[in-house]
N, C-alpha and C positions, 0 to 999 in steps of 0.2 A: 502724300500723307505726312503729317507732322509728327515729330518725335516728342513734342511737349516742351522742348527747350525754347527759351526766348533769346533772341539776338540782342546782345548788349554792346553798346559802343565803348571803346576804350576811353577812359576819362580824359586823356590828353587830346582827344578828337571830338569830344562832346561840346558843342557850342554853349550849352547851358551851364556847363561846369568850368569852362575855361577862365572866366573872370569872377566866379562866385566867391572865391576867397577874398579877393580885393573888395568886392561889394560888401561882404560880411564885416570885414575890418572897418570899412568906412561907416557902415551903419552902427557898429559898436562904438566907434569914436563919437559919432553924433549923439548917440544915446547917453554916453557918459557926460558929454558937455551939457546936454539938456538936464540931466539929473543934478549936476553940480549947480546949475543956475537955479533950479527949483528947491532943492533940499540942502545944498551946500556941501554934500559929500556923496560918494558912491560906494556902495558895499560890493566888494568883489571877492571871488573865491580864489585864493592864492595858496599854492601848495596844498595843505590839508585843512585850512581854516578860512573863515570869512573875515576879511579885513576891510575897514572903512578907509577909503582913499580920498 
């Protein structure tokens, strides 16, 4: 009989999460480069305000 809890892998052992931060940073860098080529600037949220980069 089950007690209703789900088994969760520790993040450091989950193969889906091991390289996710690196992949997200790479995707963000590519998106910024593409935005600069098309619009000439990128709007980013920095501290508590939106800044054009």
